Structure formats: structure tokens, C-alpha cells
C-alpha positions as CSV (number, residue, x, y, z in Angstrom):
1,X,66.3,-11.3,33.6
2,X,63.4,-13.6,34.3
3,X,63.7,-17.2,33.2
4,X,61.3,-18.7,30.6
5,X,58.4,-20.8,31.9
6,X,57.3,-24.0,30.3
7,X,53.5,-23.7,30.0
8,X,52.6,-27.0,28.3
9,X,54.3,-30.0,26.8
10,X,52.5,-32.6,24.7
11,X,54.1,-36.0,24.1
12,X,53.5,-38.4,21.3
13,X,52.8,-42.1,21.8
14,X,56.6,-42.9,22.1
15,X,56.8,-40.4,24.9
16,X,58.8,-37.9,22.9
17,X,57.9,-34.2,22.8
18,X,55.6,-33.3,19.9
19,X,54.7,-29.7,20.8
20,X,55.2,-27.2,23.7
21,X,54.4,-23.7,24.7
22,X,57.0,-21.6,26.5
23,X,56.4,-18.1,28.0
24,X,59.2,-15.6,28.1
25,X,59.3,-11.9,29.1
26,X,59.2,-11.1,25.3
27,X,56.1,-13.2,24.6
28,X,55.0,-16.7,23.8
29,X,57.0,-19.3,21.8
30,X,55.3,-22.3,20.3
31,X,57.6,-25.3,19.6
32,X,57.0,-28.3,17.4
33,X,59.3,-31.4,17.1
34,X,59.5,-33.2,13.8
35,X,61.6,-36.0,12.2
36,X,63.7,-34.5,9.4
37,X,65.8,-37.0,7.5
38,X,65.8,-39.4,10.4
39,X,66.8,-36.7,12.9
40,X,64.6,-35.3,15.6
41,X,64.5,-31.5,15.2
42,X,62.5,-28.7,16.8
43,X,61.0,-25.6,15.2
44,X,59.7,-22.5,17.0
45,X,57.4,-19.6,16.3
46,X,57.6,-16.2,18.0
47,X,59.7,-13.1,18.0
48,X,63.4,-13.3,17.7
49,X,64.1,-12.2,21.3
50,X,61.4,-14.6,22.7
51,X,62.8,-17.5,20.7
52,X,66.4,-16.8,21.9
53,X,65.3,-16.7,25.5
54,X,63.2,-19.9,25.2
55,X,66.1,-22.1,24.0
56,X,67.2,-23.2,27.6
57,X,63.6,-24.2,28.4
58,X,63.3,-26.2,25.1
59,X,66.6,-28.0,25.9
60,X,65.3,-28.7,29.3
61,X,62.1,-30.3,27.9
62,X,64.3,-32.6,25.7
63,X,66.5,-33.6,28.7
64,X,63.4,-34.4,30.8
65,X,62.0,-36.6,28.1
66,X,65.4,-38.4,27.6
67,X,65.5,-39.3,31.3
68,X,62.0,-40.8,31.2
69,X,63.4,-43.8,29.2
């Protein structure tokens, strides 16, 4: 099993992720972070298998941004 690759990450002015692109062996997953009812949530587009494989990379992006502060 190949691991997903983070292709790009865009940060907002508060240095939080706003969007990202992750490549998996099943295809590309685009991720968008939004504030929903005061909570920071992410939403993704892509096939079901690609989204499932991209979750560790998405969590890694969030961890990297948390350690920047």
C-alpha cells in the first residue's frame, strides 16, 4: 500500500489550513476547512477509497499547523 502524498496546502491569514490537495493511489482528494458552528471542520471531494486513504495525510496537515503556533 502506497502512502498518500500531500501535493499542496494553502493557509489562511491566521496560518490555519484553508484548502489542500492530497494524491492517493485511488486518485486526487481536495480538502477544504471551514468553521461550522464555531468548530473547525474539513470536507473532502473524491472517490470513497481515495478519501479513506487520504485521512492520515489530512490529520498530518492539521498536526503540522498546530505545531506552528
